[in-house]
C-alpha positions in Angstrom: -52.8 57.4 -34.3 -52.6 54.0 -36.1 -55.2 53.6 -38.9 -56.1 50.1 -40.1 -55.5 49.7 -43.9 -56.8 46.2 -44.6 -60.0 44.4 -43.6 -59.3 41.8 -40.9 -62.1 39.6 -42.4 -61.1 39.5 -46.1 -57.8 41.5 -46.3 -59.5 43.9 -48.8 -58.3 47.5 -48.8 -60.3 49.8 -46.6 -61.7 53.2 -47.5 -63.6 55.8 -45.6 -67.4 56.1 -45.8 -70.1 58.0 -44.0 -72.0 55.2 -42.0 -74.3 55.5 -39.0 -73.9 59.3 -38.7 -70.1 59.4 -38.9 -67.1 58.7 -41.1 -65.9 55.1 -40.6 -63.5 52.6 -42.1 -65.4 50.6 -44.8 -64.7 47.4 -46.7 -66.1 47.5 -50.2 -65.6 43.8 -50.5 -67.4 42.8 -47.3 -69.9 45.7 -47.8 -69.8 46.7 -44.1 -68.0 49.1 -41.8 -65.0 48.0 -39.8 -65.3 49.2 -36.2 -62.1 50.1 -34.3 -63.0 49.0 -30.7 -60.7 49.5 -27.7 -58.6 46.5 -26.7 -59.6 44.9 -23.4 -56.9 44.6 -20.7 -56.8 43.8 -17.0 -55.0 45.1 -13.9 -54.7 43.3 -10.6 -54.7 45.0 -7.2 -53.1 42.6 -4.6 -52.4 43.9 -1.1 -51.0 41.5 1.4 -51.5 41.2 5.1 -48.6 43.6 5.7 -50.4 46.4 3.8 -48.0 46.0 0.9 -49.1 46.4 -2.8 -47.7 44.0 -5.5 -46.2 45.8 -8.5 -44.1 44.9 -11.5 -41.4 46.7 -13.5 -42.1 46.6 -17.2 -39.7 45.0 -19.6 -41.3 46.3 -22.8 -42.9 49.4 -24.1 -45.0 51.3 -23.4 -43.5 52.6 -20.0 -40.5 50.3 -20.2 -38.6 50.4 -16.9 -41.5 51.8 -15.0 -43.7 50.2 -12.3 -47.3 49.3 -12.7 -49.9 46.8 -11.5 -49.7 43.3 -12.8 -51.9 42.8 -15.8 -52.2 42.7 -19.6 -54.5 42.0 -22.5 -57.3 39.5 -22.5 -57.0 36.6 -24.9 -59.6 35.2 -27.2 -62.3 33.0 -25.5 -61.1 34.2 -22.1 -63.2 35.9 -19.5 -61.8 39.1 -17.9 -61.4 37.4 -14.6 -59.4 34.5 -16.0 -57.3 36.9 -18.1 -56.5 38.9 -15.0 -55.5 35.8 -13.0 -53.5 34.4 -16.0 -51.5 37.7 -16.3 -50.9 37.7 -12.6 -49.5 34.2 -12.7 -47.4 34.9 -15.8 -45.9 38.1 -14.4 -45.5 37.3 -10.7 -45.7 33.5 -10.4 -48.7 33.7 -8.0 -51.9 31.7 -8.1 -54.9 33.7 -6.7 -58.6 34.4 -6.8 -60.6 37.4 -7.9 -62.2 39.1 -4.9 -64.2 41.9 -6.6 -64.4 44.1 -9.6 -62.9 47.6 -9.1 -64.1 49.2 -12.4 -63.4 49.7 -16.0 -61.1 52.6 -17.0 -60.1 53.9 -20.5 -56.4 54.3 -21.2 -54.8 56.2 -24.2 -52.2 54.0 -25.8 -49.4 55.1 -28.1 -49.5 51.7 -29.7 -53.2 50.6 -29.7 -54.9 54.0 -29.6 -57.4 53.2 -26.8 -57.4 50.4 -24.2 -60.1 49.5 -21.7 -58.5 48.4 -18.5 -60.6 46.2 -16.2 -59.4 46.3 -12.6 -59.9 43.6 -10.0 -59.0 43.2 -6.3 -57.2 39.9 -5.8 -57.3 37.6 -2.8 -55.9 34.3 -1.5 -52.5 34.6 -3.3 -50.3 31.5 -3.1 -46.7 31.0 -4.2 -43.5 32.9 -4.3 -43.2 36.2 -6.1 -41.1 35.7 -9.2 -40.7 38.1 -12.1 -42.0 36.6 -15.4 -43.6 37.6 -18.7 -43.2 41.3 -19.8 -41.5 42.4 -16.5 -38.0 42.4 -15.1 -39.0 42.7 -11.4 -42.0 41.9 -9.2 -42.1 43.0 -5.6 -44.3 44.2 -2.7 -44.1 47.8 -1.6 -45.5 49.5 1.5 -48.4 51.6 0.3 -46.8 54.9 1.4 -43.4 53.9 -0.2 -44.5 52.4 -3.5 -42.9 53.8 -6.7 -45.1 55.9 -9.0 -47.6 53.9 -11.0 -46.9 54.4 -14.7 -50.3 54.1 -16.3 -53.1 56.6 -15.5 -55.7 53.8 -15.7 -53.7 51.7 -13.2 -53.5 54.7 -10.9 -57.3 55.2 -11.1 -57.9 51.5 -10.4 -55.5 51.5 -7.4 -57.1 54.6 -5.9 -60.6 53.3 -6.3 -59.6 50.0 -4.7 -58.0 51.7 -1.8 -61.0 54.0 -1.3 -63.2 50.9 -1.1 -60.8 49.3 1.3 -60.9 52.3 3.6 -64.7 52.2 3.6 -64.6 48.6 4.5 -62.2 49.3 7.4 -64.4 52.1 8.8 -67.6 50.2 8.2 -69.3 47.3 9.9 -66.5 44.7 9.9 -64.2 46.5 12.2 -66.8 48.2 14.4 -68.9 45.2 15.2 -70.3 46.7 18.4 -73.4 48.8 17.8 -75.8 47.6 20.6 -79.3 48.2 19.4 -79.9 46.9 15.9 -83.2 48.6 15.1 -85.6 46.9 12.7 -88.5 49.1 11.7 -92.1 48.0 11.9 -95.4 49.8 11.9 -94.7 53.5 11.3 -91.3 52.9 9.7 -90.3 56.5 9.1 -91.3 57.7 12.6 -89.5 54.8 14.3 -86.4 55.6 12.2 -86.5 59.2 13.2 -86.8 58.4 16.9 -84.2 55.6 16.9 -81.6 57.7 15.0 -82.1 60.7 17.2 -81.7 58.4 20.3 -78.3 57.2 19.0 -79.0 54.1 17.0 -75.8 53.1 15.2 -77.6 50.8 12.7 -81.1 50.6 11.4 -82.8 48.1 9.1 -85.9 49.0 7.1 -88.0 45.8 7.0 -91.3 45.9 5.2 -93.1 42.7 4.3 -96.5 44.1 3.2 -96.0 47.3 1.1 -95.6 47.3 -2.7 -92.1 47.8 -4.1 -92.8 51.3 -5.3 -94.0 52.3 -1.8 -91.0 50.6 -0.2 -88.7 52.6 -2.5 -90.3 55.9 -1.6 -90.1 55.1 2.1 -86.5 53.8 1.8 -85.5 57.2 0.3 -87.1 59.0 3.2 -85.3 56.8 5.8 -82.0 57.2 4.0 -82.2 60.9 4.6 -82.9 60.4 8.3 -80.1 57.9 8.7 -77.6 60.0 6.8 -78.3 63.1 8.9 -77.7 61.1 12.1 -74.7 59.1 10.7 -76.6 55.8 11.3 -75.9 52.8 9.0 -78.9 52.1 6.9 -79.7 48.5 5.9 -82.6 47.5 3.6 -84.2 44.1 4.2 -84.4 41.7 1.2 -84.4 44.2 -1.7 -80.8 44.6 -3.0 -82.1 46.8 -5.9 -83.8 49.2 -3.6 -80.8 49.3 -1.3 -78.6 50.3 -4.2 -81.1 52.8 -5.7 -81.3 54.8 -2.4 -77.6 54.5 -1.7 -78.2 52.5 1.5 -75.1 51.2 3.4 -76.2 47.7 2.9 -78.8 44.9 2.5 -79.9 42.1 4.8 -80.7 38.8 3.1 -82.6 35.8 4.3 -81.9 32.1 3.6 -84.4 32.2 0.7 -83.1 35.5 -0.9 -80.3 35.9 -3.4 -77.2 34.2 -2.0 -74.6 36.3 -0.2 -71.8 35.4 -2.7 -74.0 36.5 -5.7 -75.0 39.7 -3.9 -71.4 40.5 -3.5 -71.0 40.5 -7.3 -73.6 43.2 -7.7 -72.6 45.6 -5.0 -69.8 48.3 -4.7 -66.8 48.2 -2.4 -67.7 48.7 1.3 -71.4 47.8 0.7 -72.6 45.8 3.8 -74.2 42.4 3.3 -76.0 40.9 6.3 -77.5 37.4 6.4 -80.1 35.7 8.6 -78.9 32.4 9.9 -80.7 29.8 12.0 -77.9 27.3 13.0 -74.2 27.2 13.5 -73.8 25.6 10.1 -75.6 28.4 8.3 -73.6 31.0 10.3 -70.3 29.5 9.2 -71.5 29.2 5.6 -72.6 32.9 5.5 -69.2 33.9 6.7 -67.4 31.8 4.1 -69.7 33.3 1.4 -68.6 36.8 2.4 -71.3 38.2 4.7 -70.2 41.2 6.7 -72.4 40.2 9.7 -75.0 37.6 10.5 -78.3 37.6 12.3 -78.5 34.6 14.6 -81.9 33.3 15.7 -84.6 33.2 16.5 -83.2 32.9 20.0 -86.7 32.7 21.5 -90.1 32.1 19.9 -91.3 35.1 18.0 -94.3 35.8 15.8 -92.1 37.4 13.2 -90.3 34.1 12.6 -93.1 31.6 13.1 -91.7 29.1 10.6 -88.4 28.8 12.4 -88.1 27.0 15.7 -86.0 28.8 18.4 -82.3 28.0 18.3 -81.8 28.8 22.0 -79.1 30.7 23.9 -76.5 27.9 23.7 -76.5 27.9 19.9 -75.9 31.7 19.8 -73.0 31.1 22.2 -71.5 28.6 19.8 -72.0 31.0 16.9 -70.2 33.9 18.5 -67.3 31.7 19.5 -67.0 30.3 16.0 -67.4 33.1 13.4 -65.2 36.2 13.3 -67.7 38.6 11.8 -70.2 40.5 14.0 -73.2 38.5 15.3 -76.6 40.0 15.9 -78.9 38.1 18.2 -82.6 38.2 17.1 -85.9 36.6 17.8 -88.1 37.1 20.8 -85.7 39.6 22.5 -86.8 42.4 24.7 -85.0 44.8 27.1 -85.6 42.4 30.0 -84.3 39.1 28.5 -81.1 40.3 26.8 -79.0 40.5 29.9 -78.3 36.8 29.8 -77.2 37.0 26.2 -74.9 40.0 27.1 -73.3 37.9 29.8 -72.4 35.3 27.1 -70.6 37.9 25.0 -73.4 39.0 22.7 -73.0 42.6 21.8 -75.7 43.3 19.2 -79.5 42.9 19.7 -82.1 43.1 17.0 -85.8 43.6 17.7 -88.9 44.6 15.8 -91.8 44.7 18.3 -89.7 46.2 21.2 -88.8 49.3 19.2 -92.4 50.2 18.3 -93.2 51.7 21.7 -90.8 54.0 23.6 -88.4 53.7 20.7 -85.8 56.2 22.1 -85.8 54.8 25.6 -85.3 51.2 24.4 -82.5 52.2 22.0 -80.7 54.0 24.8 -81.2 51.2 27.3 -79.8 48.5 25.0 -76.9 50.7 23.9 -76.0 51.3 27.6 -76.2 47.6 28.4 -74.0 46.8 25.4 -71.3 49.1 26.8 -71.1 47.4 30.2 -68.3 45.1 30.8 -69.0 41.4 31.1 
């Protein structure tokens, strides 16, 4: 292990002294301990549309001649995100954007003792792959044919990113057809129990009157019910409560925290839904990263008194424009959704209609959603 001999502030010789409960390097000239913190580095996970992972072959030690993820040390006055993108550009020639944080992983280094490696998933890569700084080769590999990843921290980052990607693939984005989108009202727990038992694929806990502590307790109870029945559980408005109870996602309104900002706070695979009231808002929510949108109110409804009905024609425009799942909402009931189904709507959210005969309504809507147009 490398031990620093001179103070990086005054160049004075360092000694050892018991400070803050342990033996540390100490500068007698500066009269303060010198902390040996891990160096921060980054690693980029870039998977293209062909399910190929971008890797680089190292030109320098450590692990010279072996393959790893693009990345390197963060420079002074540089954010981790900018450092990651700079290293990606220098090593592979690609310009790109950060999609999301994977995590931070410690790595033992024969040169620097300890390094903290910050992993990011990368998106929207542009340019031609060209080997550059610190590497002799840069190339895409099929995930099942990629060479061994040299660094343990890079292996952990890649595995975590792939796990999150798998959850996304099996989550809402690629399912998109769940029929009855149950929104609780009244006796939330009892409605959740009946809806899940009847085969609801997704359920949102929406509570506009209870205190936050009560909402948290009730959300935990509903989480147990949905987990037992393999029903996706969405919490309305409160991203903190959704995360605390390990819900599958959160649903946000136009006046809540923006979708893009919510994405920075949530783990991979976490579902973010967004209420939209026009074609423009629907398109904006998709661009911001929403996993699905609620489109409405289709008809007049007391739960959305401040929003005028957008009408069936607007919903038709939305489902033909956006690529993410669309949930029709607002004034719906089992008798008026047939027309929406004929237009291609597959998902129907209701509050009042699920309060009575919950199981029957869930089954009826799910059966209608399965019928061919």
